[in-house]
C-alpha positions in Angstrom: 143.1 -52.3 96.5 141.6 -49.4 95.0 139.8 -50.3 91.8 139.7 -46.8 89.8 139.8 -46.6 86.0 143.0 -46.4 84.2 145.8 -44.2 83.0 148.3 -44.2 80.8 150.7 -43.5 83.9 150.1 -46.6 84.8 151.1 -48.4 81.2 154.3 -50.0 82.2 152.7 -51.5 85.1 150.5 -52.5 83.1 152.5 -53.5 80.8 154.9 -56.2 82.7 152.0 -57.8 84.6 151.1 -58.6 80.9 154.0 -59.5 80.0 154.4 -62.3 82.5 151.2 -63.8 80.9 152.8 -63.3 77.2 156.1 -65.2 78.0 155.0 -67.9 80.2 151.0 -68.6 79.5 148.3 -69.4 77.0 146.0 -67.3 78.5 146.7 -64.4 75.5 147.5 -65.8 72.1 150.2 -63.2 71.8 153.5 -64.1 71.6 156.1 -61.5 71.9 156.4 -58.6 75.0 154.6 -55.5 74.1 155.9 -51.9 75.5 154.5 -49.7 77.7 153.6 -47.1 74.9 151.6 -50.6 72.8 150.0 -50.7 76.4 149.0 -46.8 76.4 147.9 -46.8 72.7 145.6 -49.8 73.7 144.0 -48.1 77.2 143.5 -44.6 75.0 141.1 -46.8 72.0 139.6 -48.5 74.8 138.7 -45.8 76.8 137.1 -44.1 73.7 133.8 -45.8 74.1 134.6 -48.8 77.1 136.3 -48.9 80.0 139.7 -50.2 82.0 140.3 -50.6 85.7 143.0 -51.5 87.5 143.2 -52.5 91.1 146.3 -49.6 92.5 148.0 -51.0 96.0 149.8 -47.9 97.6 150.4 -46.8 93.6 151.0 -50.4 92.3 149.1 -52.3 89.7 148.0 -55.2 91.1 146.1 -56.2 88.2 143.4 -55.2 85.4 141.0 -56.0 84.4 138.9 -54.1 80.6 135.9 -54.6 78.0 135.9 -53.4 74.5 134.2 -53.9 71.5 133.0 -57.5 70.6 133.1 -57.3 67.0 133.6 -54.4 64.4 130.2 -54.5 63.0 126.8 -52.3 64.2 125.1 -55.6 65.6 127.3 -56.7 67.8 127.2 -52.7 69.2 124.7 -54.1 72.8 127.8 -56.9 73.3 131.6 -56.5 74.6 134.8 -58.5 75.4 136.4 -59.0 78.8 138.9 -59.7 80.3 141.1 -59.1 83.4 145.1 -60.1 84.4 146.5 -60.1 88.4 150.3 -59.9 88.5 151.0 -63.1 89.6 152.6 -62.2 92.8 148.7 -61.0 94.2 147.1 -64.2 92.9 144.4 -66.3 94.5 143.9 -62.7 97.0 140.9 -62.1 95.6 141.5 -59.1 93.0 140.3 -60.8 89.9 136.7 -61.2 91.2 137.0 -57.9 92.1 138.2 -56.5 89.6 136.1 -58.4 87.3 133.2 -57.1 89.0 133.5 -53.6 88.3 134.0 -54.6 85.0 130.8 -55.8 84.5 129.0 -52.7 86.8 130.5 -50.4 84.2 129.7 -52.6 81.4 126.1 -52.4 82.7 126.0 -48.6 83.5 126.4 -47.7 79.9 124.5 -50.0 78.8 125.8 -52.6 77.2 124.0 -55.9 77.3 125.8 -58.7 76.8 130.1 -59.8 77.8 132.0 -62.2 76.4 134.6 -63.7 77.5 137.0 -66.6 75.8 139.7 -68.6 77.6 142.6 -70.6 76.6 142.2 -74.4 78.1 142.9 -75.9 80.7 142.7 -73.1 83.1 140.8 -74.3 85.7 141.1 -70.4 87.7 139.3 -68.5 84.8 136.5 -70.9 84.1 136.3 -71.0 88.2 136.2 -67.0 88.0 133.8 -66.9 85.0 131.0 -69.0 86.5 131.1 -67.4 89.9 130.6 -64.3 88.3 127.6 -66.1 86.4 128.8 -66.2 83.3 127.6 -69.9 81.4 130.0 -72.0 78.9 128.6 -71.1 75.3 130.3 -72.2 73.3 134.5 -74.5 72.6 136.6 -73.5 70.1 138.8 -76.4 69.0 143.0 -76.0 67.8 142.3 -72.2 67.5 145.4 -71.6 69.1 148.5 -71.9 68.6 151.7 -71.2 71.7 153.8 -73.3 72.6 154.2 -75.7 70.2 150.8 -76.9 71.0 147.1 -76.5 69.4 144.9 -74.3 72.1 141.2 -74.9 72.2 139.5 -71.8 74.2 136.3 -72.1 75.6 133.6 -69.0 75.2 131.8 -67.8 77.9 129.0 -65.4 77.7 126.9 -63.1 80.5 124.0 -60.9 80.3 124.0 -58.1 82.7 120.7 -56.9 82.5 118.2 -58.2 84.0 116.6 -61.3 83.2 
């Protein structure tokens, strides 16, 4: 797998991966499928100041990871919110770890200080991934999401991108 910066040509494949999670999981609180054009627009916005990476296997996207603004206020400018999604057919091959590791390197190289990830619960695989990459649990938001006829808790994980 080659990890590279996303381009708009990747948007349709990224949308297909994401739409699996929209339709089948609480990993995202989006409730309707998104189009490739919607993803392309999100990519354009993200890539202005942040990063969006894809895992490319012979022209096919196996997964993607990106970070963007944590919150809109200037005082949060040193912090990013990060996420990773892997094609369901590729889960368990270590691609999420490779993508997220490269994403953290990218964020650090752009002088961001902190990365924050939000994990809807239960999601032991995502928690294990975040912990393996040095994220620590920073909090819990109880019943903040509602999807599939149930309320969903969200764990907050945080990682410093600078040497301690």
